[in-house]
N, C-alpha and C positions, 0 to 999 in steps of 0.2 A: 504494500500500500504506500509505503514511504517513497519508493521509486516512481510509482504512478503519479503521486502528487508532484514529484520533482519534474516529471515529463510535462505535466500540465503547466507548471509555473514557468518552465524554461524552453518549452517546445522542442525537447530533445528527440521527439519522433522524427523531426526533420533530419537530425544527425544520423539516426538509424537508417533512414531511407537513402541518404547520400552514400553511406558506407555500403549498403546492400548492393548498390549499382556498380561497385568497383570490381567485383569478381562474380563468377557463377558458383556460389556456395551450394554444395549438395546437402549439407546438414548444419546443425547449430554448432557442432564442434569446429568445423572449418571457419565459420564466422568468428567464433571466439578466438581461435588461434591467430586469425588475421588482425583482430583488434589488438591483441597482446603484442604482436610483432611489429606493428607499424610504428614509425618514428613519431615523436611528438608534433613536429611541424607538419608532417604529412597528414596526421589525423586532423589537426585543426584546419588545414587547407581544404581537405575533403568535406569536412562538416560545414564549413562556411558556404553559403549559397553561391551558386554560379549565376552571375548577373550579366554576363556577356563576355565574349572572347577578348574584347578590347580592355576589359577590367581585370584580367587574370593577374597582372603584375601587382595591382592594388590588393587583390585577394591574397596573393602570396606574402606580401608585406604585412598584411593584417594578421596572417597566421603566425608570424613570428613576433607579434606584439607591437608593431609600428603604430603609434597612436594616431598619427596623421592619416594613415591608410584606413585604420578602423573607423575614424570619424567620416572619411570620404565614402566608405562602403555604406555606412549608416545613412548618410545624406542621399546617396544614390538610390536607396531603397525605402525612402520615406513614404511612398505610396502603398507599401505593403503593410498590412496590419500588425505583423509580428517580427519582420526581418531585422529592423534596427536593434531591438532589445535582444533578439537572438544572436546577432553578430557581436554585440557587446559581451554577452554571456560566453560564447564560444571563445572569443579572442582572449578573455581573461581567466578562462577555466584552468584549474589544476588538471593536467592531463591524466595523471594516475587515477584521480577521483572520477574523471569523466569516463575513462575506460571501464572502471569497475561498474559504474552506473549503466553504461550501454550494454555491457555483458549481462548484468543482472536483469535489465529490462527485457532483452531478447530471450534469455534463458527462461525467465518467468513467464513471458508471453507464450513461448513455444509450449511449455509444460501445461499451462492453464487453458490455452485456447486451441492450439494446433494438435498436440500429440494425441489427445483423447479422441479426436475426430479425424485423424489424418487420412484414413481410407476414404471417408465420406467427402472430405474437402478435395482430395485428389480427383475423385470422380466428377465433382462439380466443376473444378477448374478445367479438366480435360474436355468435358462436354462443352463448356463455354468457348474454349479454344477452337474446337472443331467447328462450332457454329460460326464463329468469326472468320475462320479460314474459308468456309463456303461462301460467305457474303463478300469476302475480299475479291472473289472472282467475278462478282456481279457489280461491284462498286468501285469508284475511284478511292484512293487513300483518304481524301478529304471527306467523302461521303461515309466511309467506314468509321472515321473518328466521330462524326456527328451522330451516326446511328448507334454506335457502341456506348457513347456517353449520354445518349438521350437528349442531344440537342446542342452540344458545344460546337460552335463554328470555329474551325481552325484554318487559318490561311498560311501557306508556306512562308517560311522566314529564310532570309539569305544565309544565316549562319547555322541553320538546322538541316542536317543531312538525314536524320532518322526520326521517326515518330514511334514511340514505344507505348503500346497499349497493355496495361497490366490489370487483370481482373481482380477485384477485391470484394470481399463478402461482409466485412465488419461494418464498414461505413455506408452501406447501402441506405438510401438511394443517391448519396452524394458522390460527386467527382472530386478528385484531388489532382492538381496539376503541379508539375515540377520541371525545372530546367537543369540539365547537366550538359557537359561539353558536347556540342554537336547534336544533341538529342532533346526532343520535347517528350515529356512523359505524362501520360494520362492514366491514373489509377481509377478505372471505371467500375461502376457497380455491376456485379454479375447478374445476368438476366434471370427472371423468374423460371423460365423453362430449363435453365441449366441446373437449378436447385432441385427440380423435379424431373430429371432426365428420362424417367420411365413413363411419364405421363405426357403423351404427345398432344394432349388437348390443352395443356397449360400455355396460354399465350404470353408473349412478352409484355411486361407491364407498360412500357412506353407505347406499344401498339394499341393497347386498350385505352390509355389516356388520350391518344390522338383521335381515335375513332369516336370516343365519347365527346370530345371537344367539338368534333365536326358534326355530331348528330343533333344539330339544332339549326333552325332556319336563320335566326339572327346572326349566329356565329359564322355560318356559311356566307352570309351577306358581307360580314366584316372581312372575312378572308378574301372574298372577291374584290372588295375595295382596296385592300392592302396589296393584293396581287398586282393591281394597276399602278399604285404609287403609295409611298409612305404618307401617313396622315396623323394629325394630332387628335386627341380625344374630342375636342370641340368640332373638328372637321368631320369626324365619323358621325358624331351626334347630329350635326346639321344635315348630313346627306341621308341618314336613315330615319331622321325625324323621330327618334326614340330618346327617352330621358337619359341624361348623362350618367346617372348612377347605375342604370341598367346596362348601358354600354360598357362602363368600367367593370362591372361584374363579369360580363362576357369576355372582356379582354383578359381579365385575371385567369379565367379558365383556359383560354388559348395560350397564355404565357406559361401556365403550369404544365401544359402539354408540350411545351417547347416548340410551338408553331409560330409564335409571335414574340418579338422582343421590342424593347423601347430604348431609344437613344436620343438625347437632346429633345425630349418631350414629344418625339414622333414615334409612332408605332410602325413597325415594318414586319412583313411576312417572311418567315424563314422558308424560302421557296424550296431549298433542298430537302427540308424535313417533309414537306408536302409531297415532293416528287418521289421520295424514298418509300412512301406508304405502300405503293404497289409491290415493290420488292420485298418489303417486310411481310406483307400479307401472303405473298407467294411462298416465302420461306416457311411461314407458319402452316399453311395449307398442305405443303408438300413434305413436311418432316415426318 
């Protein structure tokens, strides 16, 4: 419990994820050995967040305790809700204590959450992987990201050579995003049908949400309007001649289904999400 409180206070789950991406660890023993053997400076460098290839020198200096570099990293990440405080913590941590904490967290998590259900979890992960592999043949990489994450729109970045999709069970239905050198990482929620792999009638939760959202005349009219152009709440209200509070309610349902998003007070249709519906339905009907 003490270590879990420490994780919550200092966001050290981020350090664990950063380290897990360094090697293909086959078991908890290999991860523990890696942590014990890594040098102090390398540990801090890996734990510090990757914020861009052009800032790697600053990250390296922060890892060895350069106060100017630490402050610069904090300033560069002010738009992130926890990075500045996390950078401060990692940069000034006692490495021996940090190593003990990380090993205790991973070992305890493995024993309490993974080990007792390892066979079940392996089946779930394998099922989800096979499903995503099938859909990759039918979709572009950008479409696959949006479908797997339930609506995250990702546009290619110049410094990113790979996109890594990692299924996760514990944080469903949330997505977690991370950046490592040359790679964008999405820890996406495992689909419902992967959890019940022997029930071919279990539909994907996002598929259900989207169809429910579209199963209403007013919402379909809103979708049609937004398909033509982005609009404000007032513009939609004026065109449909329906009360603003009612339109707002319908927009909330469309947003929850990841079909509509809002930016600068204008609502826009996530056209790829709509276009993917036919492929998602086909996958469900033919599984």
